N, C-alpha and C positions, 0 to 999 in steps of 0.2 A: 358438566354442561347444565344438568338439571338444577344443581345448586346455584349456579351463576344466574340462570333464568329466574329462579325463585328470589334471589337477592335483588335482581333488577326490578322484579314485580313489586316487591315490598317497598323498594326505594321510590318507585313511581307512585304507588298508593299513598305513601307518606307525603310526597311532594304535593299531590293533588289535594290531600286532606288539609295540609297546611295552607294551601292556596284558598280552598273553600272556607276554612276557618277565618282567615284574614278578611276575605270578602264579606263573610257574615258579620264579623265584628265592625267592619267599616259601615255596613248597612244599618247598624244600630246606633251610629253616631251622626250628629249634625256635621256637615262638611266644614272643615276649617283648613284654610291654606295660608301660606305666607302672604299671598296677594290680598286675600279677604281680611287678614289681620291688619294690613296696612291701611285699610279703608274703614276701620272701626270707628264708631262715634258713640259718645255717651252724654247724657244730660245730667248735670249736677246742680241742684238748687239748695241753697243754704239760707235759712232765715235765722237771724240772730237777734235783731231788735224789732220791737212791736209797738203799735200805738197804745195798747192797753195791757199788755202782758209783760212779764219780767224778761230781762235780757238773758239770752242763752249763752252764758259765759262758757267758753271752751268750744263753741261751735266752729271757730276758726281753725282749731286743731283738727276737728273732724273733717272739715273741708280740705285741709292740706293733705291729711293722710289718705283720704278717699281719692283725691285727685292724683296723688302719686301712684297709688295702687292701680287705678284704671289706666293711667299713662304707661305704667310698666307692662300692662297686659295688651298694649297696642291701641288703646282708645284715645281718639282726639276728643278731649273733654270740653263740652260747651258749659261754661260755668256761669251761674246766675246767683245773685245775692239779694236778700231782703226784698222779696216780691209780694205784692198784694195778690189776692186770689185771681183777679182779672189778669194780671201780668203773668201769673203762673200758667193760666190757660193759654195766653198768647205765646209764651215760651214753648209750651208743649206742642201747640199747633205749628209753630215755626220749625221745631225739631222734627216733626212728622214729615216735613217736606225737605229735609236736609238732602243735598245732592248725593252724599255718600251712601245713603241707605240702600240704594240699588246694588251697590258693590260690597257692602259690609256683610259679615256672616252673623252678626248679632248686635244688640244694643243694650246698654244699661240706662235706667232712669233711677236716679237717687234723689230723694227729697228728705231734708233734715230740718225739722221745725218743731214748734209746739203742736199739739193736736187736740181734737175733741172727738166725741162719739160720732160726729157728723163728717169728720175728715181732717186733713192736715191743715194747720192754720196758716193763712197768709199774714203778712205784717199788719193788715187791717183787722186782724182777729176774726175774720170770716173763714168758714170751712171750705177747703178745696177737697172735693170727693175723689177718692182713689179710683173710683169707677171711670173717671174721665181719662185716666192714663190708658186703661184698656180700650176705651172707645177710640181714642186718638190714634192708637197704634195697631188696631185690629186690621184684619184683612180687607175689610170694606173701605176703611178710611186711610189706610196706609199699605197699599198693595206691594210696595217695595220691600216690606218686611214679611211677606208671605213665606211660611215654612222656615223662618229664622227665629232663633231664641230671642226673647225679649225679657230681660231680667230687671225686676223692680225691687229696690231696697228702700224701705221707709224707716227713718229714725224719728219716732215721735211716741208720745204716750197714747194709751187707749183707755183712759179712765182710771179710777182707783184713787184711794186716799194714801198719799205718800207717808204721812206720819203714822198711819196705822200699820204699815208694813215694815219700815226700816227699823231694825232693832238698835238699841242704844250702843251696843258693842260695835256694830257695823258703822254707825254714824261717827264714831270716834276714830275709825280707821281711815276713812277717806272723806274728802270734801265733796259730798254728793249734793247736787241740786235737783230740784223737782222740775220736770218738764210738765207745765201746768195741766195739760189736758190729755187728749187721747186721739186715737186713730181708729177709724173703722172702715173696712173695705166692704161695701154694700153688696151682698148677694153674689152668687156665682154666675148666674145668667149666661151660660155658655150657649150661644145660639148658632144656628147654621143658616145658610141661604141655599139657593138651588144648586150651587156649584161647589163651593168650598165652605169650610168652617169659618164663621165670622171671627171667632176668637180661638186661637190656637197658638201653641209654642210660647206661652207665657209661664213665668215662675216669679213669685215674689217672696221676699223675706221681710217680715215686720218685726220691729224691735221687741215687741212684747205681745202677750195674749190680751184679749178683750178684758176691760175693767181692771187693768193693771198699769203701772207706770214704768217709764224708762229712766235709767239713772245716768248721770253725767258728772264727771269730775271737772271742776272749773279750770284746772291746769292742763289736763290730759285729754279732755273730750269725753264723749259717751263711751260706755263699756261695750256697747253693741258694735260701734264702728271699730274700736280698738281690737275686738276679738275677730271681726271679719278680716281686717287687714292682717292680723297675726296668722289666721288659718290660711288665707289665700296665699300669703307669701311662702308658707311652708308646703302647701299641698296642691296649688293650682296647676302644677306641671304634671300631676299624676291622677287627680280626681275630677270627676264631672261635677257640674254645678249643684246637683241635688245632694251629693255626698259632701261637698264643701259646706253647704247650708246645714246639713246634719251635724257636721263637726263643730260649727259655730254654736249650735244648740247644746251640743255635748260640752263644749267649753264653758258655757254658762252653768250647766248642771254641776260641773266639777269645781266651780268657783264659789266664793262666798256669797254670790248673788243668786245661787241656784234656787233658793226658796222664795225669792221675791220678784225675779224677772226671768222670763223664758221667751226667746224669740219664737215666731210662729211662721211656718211656711204656709202660703195661701194660694189658692186658685192656680194650681200647677196644671198646665195643659201641654207640657213637653211630651213628645211622642218618641224621642230618642235621647241618648245621653249627649249632653253638651260639654265638651272639654274645651277649656279656654285656650289651651295650647296644643298644637298637633304633636303626636308622638307615634 
């Protein structure tokens, strides 16, 4: 009898421990359900042609691959092409009022363009500051996304002289074109108001570090987008977003571009792990 009671006690403790562990793990994750996945939305902006800059050949390949990846993850993609800075701002404002934001568990904002140290370039060659994305989707201006992950992906240069970085050996291996300028996310500026954090639950991945360039194949698109799609397809069902971004960075380190381009995670205010798919 004593042995049976001891066995039952151990079994009960084990079940309670497993239940507590499961509850603890769930508390460390942003909530994701089949219903919330069905309401997901993403904004995808692709600039290919410009008034004064070179055409971004291969941009259409990036757009296609990114659209397919987001759609596979359940996002209804709002797709925009060749926007001036003013229209980018208007598209972002419109997106911040999307009716599905109340029900979605997360959003993606992806912008692919030329860049400058002042921001991502519109087709009018003026800079759109990345800061505007944070402002438009923060708790104050977009309360529907409060406590929900907001993922920002930027494919653009951030300065640097292309010809001083690319070795002749590498130049002969791939048809790489320069994205003329650069991208700069201005300051962290994480503020709070009297009730909640104004800026929280953001994470962004930029295609390169400051004062370096991003590289793009005219036929296959940018290496940054290629590697993101590759990593997400393989690991999105098991890894959270920060780990996925780390693996994208590691993919660059292991590639022939490891010494000339390295993506950069920026301004992460996620307080939990965000898994794109429930498990």
